[in-house]
C-alpha positions as CSV (number, residue, x, y, z in Angstrom):
1,M,-137.3,3.6,17.2
2,S,-137.1,3.4,13.3
3,S,-133.8,4.0,11.6
4,G,-133.7,6.2,8.2
5,R,-134.9,9.4,7.3
6,R,-137.4,10.9,9.4
7,D,-140.1,13.4,8.6
8,P,-139.1,17.1,8.5
9,S,-142.0,17.8,11.3
10,E,-139.8,16.2,13.5
11,Y,-137.1,18.4,13.8
12,V,-137.3,21.3,16.7
13,S,-135.6,24.3,16.2
14,I,-133.7,25.1,19.7
15,I,-131.0,27.4,21.2
16,A,-128.1,25.2,22.7
17,E,-124.9,26.4,24.3
18,V,-121.3,25.1,24.5
19,F,-120.0,23.8,27.9
20,Y,-117.4,21.5,29.7
21,D,-118.4,18.2,30.0
22,A,-116.4,16.9,32.9
23,S,-117.6,13.1,31.8
24,R,-116.4,13.4,28.5
25,R,-113.1,15.6,29.3
26,K,-114.1,18.1,26.7
27,N,-116.5,20.3,25.5
28,G,-120.0,19.6,24.3
29,V,-123.6,21.0,23.5
30,R,-126.7,21.3,25.5
31,P,-130.3,22.6,25.3
32,C,-130.5,26.2,27.0
33,V,-132.6,26.5,30.1
34,G,-136.1,27.2,29.2
35,E,-136.0,25.2,25.9
36,V,-138.5,22.2,25.3
37,F,-135.8,19.3,25.7
38,P,-134.1,19.3,29.5
39,Q,-130.7,20.8,30.0
40,T,-129.2,17.0,30.7
41,M,-129.7,15.9,27.5
42,K,-126.7,16.0,25.2
43,I,-126.3,17.0,21.5
44,E,-124.1,15.2,18.7
45,C,-123.3,17.9,16.8
46,A,-120.8,19.3,14.2
47,R,-117.2,19.9,15.8
48,A,-117.4,23.2,14.7
49,I,-120.0,23.7,16.9
50,R,-118.1,22.3,20.1
51,D,-114.9,24.1,18.9
52,Y,-116.8,27.3,20.2
53,A,-115.7,28.9,23.5
54,I,-117.7,27.5,26.2
55,G,-120.9,29.7,26.9
56,T,-121.6,30.2,23.2
57,K,-125.5,30.2,22.2
58,V,-126.5,28.7,18.9
59,K,-129.6,28.0,17.0
60,L,-129.7,24.7,15.6
61,D,-132.5,21.9,14.6
62,V,-132.5,19.0,16.5
63,V,-134.0,16.1,16.7
64,E,-134.3,13.0,19.7
65,T,-133.1,9.7,18.9
66,E,-131.4,7.0,20.7
67,K,-128.8,4.4,20.1
68,E,-129.6,1.0,21.4
69,G,-128.5,0.4,24.6
70,S,-128.0,3.9,25.7
71,R,-130.1,6.8,26.7
72,S,-131.8,9.1,24.3
73,F,-130.0,12.3,22.9
74,L,-130.4,15.1,20.7
75,Y,-129.1,15.0,17.1
76,S,-127.9,17.9,15.0
77,S,-126.1,16.6,11.6
78,Y,-122.8,18.2,10.6
79,K,-124.5,19.4,7.2
80,W,-127.5,21.6,8.9
81,R,-126.6,25.5,9.2
82,H,-126.5,26.6,12.3
83,E,-126.1,30.5,13.8
84,I,-124.3,31.9,16.4
85,V,-127.1,33.7,18.9
86,R,-126.2,36.8,20.8
């Protein structure tokens, strides 16, 4: 995968949920059931989102990426807007 800026067409708007990530012993964010990405993928995003109550659903833009030597994950910059979905 190339580094640097991505084309805006690569970003996908999804509904994600805050959950307790037992493997990391803190809240995490993952795609909701029925989204284009599996619920097993984790989302790297703003701490403000992870600080919401478990079960909170948010709409945000993500892009699939990977760090060298690790599995792929979804990324949403802390600078990007998100909205709580009821």
